[in-house]
N, C-alpha and C positions, 0 to 999 in steps of 0.2 A: 867467834873463835874463842876457845878456852885458853887462858894463860897458864903458865906453869904453876901459878899459885892457886888455880881453881877458880879465879874470878871470871865472871861472865861479862863480855863486852858486846854491844850491839853490832850486828853485821853492817858494814858500810854500804851505802846506796850504790846501785850500778852506775857505770859511767854514763854521763849525759844528764844527770840530775834526776830529781823526783818526777818531773813532768813526763819523762819517757816511760814511766811505769804506770801512768794513769790512762784509763780508757777515754776515747774521745767523748766529749759531752759530760764528763765527770770531773769535778774539781779535785784538787789534790787532797782535800780533807774528806773525800768520799761522798760529798753532797752533789746532787745533780745541778747543773747550770744550763740555762737555755742556750741553744746553739747560736752563734753570732749570725746576725743578719747577713744575707748574701749581698755583697757589694757590687755584683755585676762585673767584676774584673777578671773572671776566669777566662781560659782560652776560648771557650765556645759561646760566651755570652757577650752581647753588645751592651751599650749603655741602656739602663732600664727605660728611659724616656723614649729612646729610639725604638726599642722592641715593642712597647705599648702602642706607639704611633703606627708602626708598620702593621702590627696585628689588627688594629682598628680598620686600616684601609683595606686589608685583605677581607675582613668580615663584611665590610661595606660593599666590596666588589662582588662577593659571593651572594649577598642578599639583594643587591640592586637588580630589579627586573624592569618590565615595561612600565612606563608612566601610567598613572590611573586612567587618563583618557584613552590611551592606546589599548589598555586591557579591556576597557568597556567596549571599544570598537571591535576588538577581536571576538569578545563574547557575543556581541550583537550579530556579527557576521556568521558565527557558528550557529547561533539560534536560527537565523534566517535560512541557512543551508539545511539544517536539520528539519525545520518546518517544511521547506520546499520539498525535500526528499520524502517526508512522510505524506504530504499531499499528493506528490507524484505517484507514490505506491498505491495510495487509496484510489486515485483516478484510474491507474492502470487496472487495479482489481475491478473497479466498477465497469470499465470499458470491456474487460475480459468477460465479466458476467453478462453484460448486455449482448456481446458478440455470440456467446454460447446460447443464450436464451432466445435471441432474435437474430438468426442468421441473415446474412446479406440477401437482398431480394433482387431478382432479375425481372424487372417490370416491363410489360408491353401494354401500352394504353391505346384503347380504341373507343369509338363512339358506341354507346348503347343503341341496340336496334339494328346494327349492321353486323351481318355474319362474318366471322373471321376464322381462318384455318389455324389450328394450334394443336400440337401433339397428335397429328393424324386424324383430327376431327374438325368439323365446322361447328362453331359456337355462336350463340346469340342470347341476349337477355332482355327481359321486359320487367319493369318495376311498376307496381300499382299500390295505392293505399287501400288498406282493408280496415273494417271496423275493429275497434279494440274495446270491448265492454269493460267497464270498471277500470279503465286505464288511468295512469298518472297524468295529470294536466301537463301540457307542454310537450308531450311525447306522442308519437304516431307509430303505427305498425305498418311495415311495408312487406308486400309479398313479392318475392323475386322468382321469376320463372326462367329457367335456363334450358335452352334447347340445344341438343348436341346430336350431330349426325356423323357416324363413323365413315371415314373415307377409305379405310383399308382394314383388313382382318387383323393385322398386327396391333392396330390401335385398340381393338376390342380386347385382344389378349393381354395387353399392358394396362388396361383401363383401371383406374382407381378414382373413386368419387372425390372431387376436389372440395376443399373447405371454402365456404362462401361467407364473405365478410361484407359489411357496409362501411364505407370510409368517407371522410370529408377531405377538404383540400389541405388541411393542416397536418394530416397524417393520423388523426384519431381513427379508431376502428370500433365496430360493434359486431359481435358475433351473431350468427343466425342459427335457427333451429330447422333441421330438415326432418320432417316426420317420415316414418317408414313408408307411408303411401306416396311420399314425394321423392323417394330415393330411386336411383338407377343402378342396376347391377349388370354384370357382364352378360348374364343370360338374357337381359332385356334388349341387348344391342344387336343390330344387324347392319351390315355395310349398306350405306345409302338410305337407311331409314332413320327418322328423327325420333329421339326419346326426349322426355321432359323431366327435369328436376324442379322441385318447388321448395323454397326456403322462406322463413319468416324472421324478421328482425325489427327491433324497436330503436328509433333514433329521435333526437330532438326535433321538434315540429318544424323548425326553420330549414331542416335538411330534407324535407319531404320531396322536393323537386330536384335536389342537387346531389343527394347521396350517391356515391359511386359504388359499383359492385365489383368486388375482387374475387376471382377464382384462384385459389392458392394451392400449389403442390409444394409441400415442404420436404426437405431432406436434411441430413446432418451437415452438408456443405452449403446449404442455402435454400432459397425458395424461388420457384418460378411463379410469376403472378400475371394473370391476364386481367387487366383493369378496364372496366367499362365506365366511361364518364358520361354524365348526363347534363 
């Protein structure tokens, strides 16, 4: 304020003192001062020791899981279950493949040399050993003669030449070859007259007297087998 004599006097400080005009965190002389440490006595804060202690327990609760032995046990069980499932799928795939490749058989077993009615015809077989020049040691060649006699005309109309196999008692089988001159066709058949098929197969020498002859008719749903045992 200017006096009447023109002298200049400083403006008095506002009410409340100098501190009321200073920004928080700044000293009255204009220099920065560090903020006072929080003493934990505000309305929303509890004692520092209590806060730290409670927070530690909360973190421990959140982090605490299964004990190490229990975790190992769970992992072990999971591995066993996964392995079992994998093996089960593989076994199912294998069994499915076998079922598709080798359909179920409906087997009728009879004695070789005895005629039997089957699919509208009478069948009988005879097995003999034949020479096998330059053959592998321990193997023998067998000639299979199949006699078939149609019992009705429909059997001739439906006739298909069966596959001829040689088998042992364990289920192993050996294919045979039927040469063209040993084959039978529908035109060769007449009701009541006997026709002959001739097939050749090679088996281990020990099966010369015991190899079974299987006449096989296969379809998508399975196989019909007439098995002649010896």
